[in-house]
N, C-alpha and C positions, 0 to 999 in steps of 0.2 A: 603536553603532547597534543598535537592537532586532532588526533582521532577522537578525543573526548567530545569534540564539537560536531562530529558527524551527524548525530541525531538532529541537532538544530539545523544544520545545513540541509539535510534531507527533508525536514519539515518545511523549510522555506521553499524548496524546490517543488514539493507536492502542493503546497498552498498556492504557488504561483503557476506552475505548468502541469499540475496533476489533477486528478479527480478521484474522489471516493464515492462509489455508487453501488447500487443494487444490480445484480445480474438478472437475466430473465428468469432465473430460478429462485430469485429472492435473497440470495446470499450476498454478503458484502464483497467488494472487490476494489482494487485501486490501480491506477495507471499514471504514467508520466509521459508526456510527449516532448519531442525536440526535433529540430531540423538536423541535429548532429548525431550521426551514428556513433561516433567516438564517445560522446557524452552519455548516450544510452548504454553503451557497453561498460562505461565507468560505473554508472548506476547499478547495472547488473552485478558487477564485481562487488560493490559495496553491499548490496542486498544479500548476496550469497556468501561472501567471505567475512563480512563484519557483523551482519545481522542474522546470519544463518538461515536465510530464507531459501526455499526450493521452488521449483516449478515456476520460474520467472520466464515469461514469454516475450520475445521481441518480434515486432512486425513493422512493415513499412506500408504506408497508405499510397494510393495512386498519386497523391499530391506531393509525395516525397517526405512526409512526416514520419518520424520514427516513434515507436511506442514500446514501452516496457510495461507489462501488466501481470497481475495475478489475482485469482479468486480463491486460492488455497486458504482454508480457514486458519490454519496454524500461522500462515504468513500475516494474516490480519491481526491475530493476537500479538505477534511480535511487533507489528507496526504500532498497535496501541500501547504496548509496554515500553518500547524503545523510543519511538518518534513522537507519539501523542500521549504522554503520561499525564499532562496537565493542560488546562484550557488557557494558555497564554497566547498572546498575539491574535492571529485570526482563529477564533474558536469555532467557526462554522463547520470546518471539516472535522475537528475534534468531536463536536457534538453529533455530526452526521454519522461518524464511524461508530460511536457508542450506541446511538439510537438504532442503527441497522442491526447491530449485534444483539441488542435486547429484543427487538422485534423478531429477528430471524430465529434466535435460539428459543424464544418463548413458543414459537410455532413448530419447532423441530427438535424438541428435547430428546426424543428417542434416537435421533441421528447425530447427536452432539459428539464432538471429536473424542471426548474421553469415554464415550460409551462403545467405541469400536472395539 
């Protein structure tokens, strides 16, 4: 079944047209950009319905670029577990994601998600 390949497809999309970065508050976040609103809506459906992510935000820039993004910590955990479980292919974003979480969580242990 094709759905088993979704994590690989999403990884290629993020590696090519996405970014894993730190927010101004120091937490990890990711986004994907596209000129196609339909493509961004398809990604939103995959993230929410197949990967069980919440709080996915869609916006459009003045240049017409569509963006889907999130900085919700539980979504980044799901991204690591489902899309970036191993350092194959382009490992730069895999490494960046893990380093951000190590640094962020080391400095914010009292506010960690399972302490809520």
